[in-house]
C-alpha angles and dihedrals in degrees: 000000000000094000090079091062089050089053090052095241119159122229095269093049091047091052092050093049092047090052091052092047093050092046091053092046091052092049091049092052092048093050097041099078091050092052091055096050098076090048091053091047091050091052089050091052093047091050093062122097113251100026114225099225095194092054091046092051091049092050091048089052089051090052092051092049092047092050091048090050092051091047092050090051093054097039093051093244107138095178097254 
């Protein structure tokens, strides 16, 4: 990654930054499928005729909480 040389990082610093980047990329890939599931389930619920509004509202709440949980994980906010 040539950007590290542009930043003036030495070899040890470059290795540490690379390790952090790869760790975050792996975490993002692992969490991504879970964050899509509530959205797919909500679309499935909304596609039914008639739509059960209570179930749709519950699923939307689940989506919001899941998104908040993922955001807290990446932002370092653990809720305490």
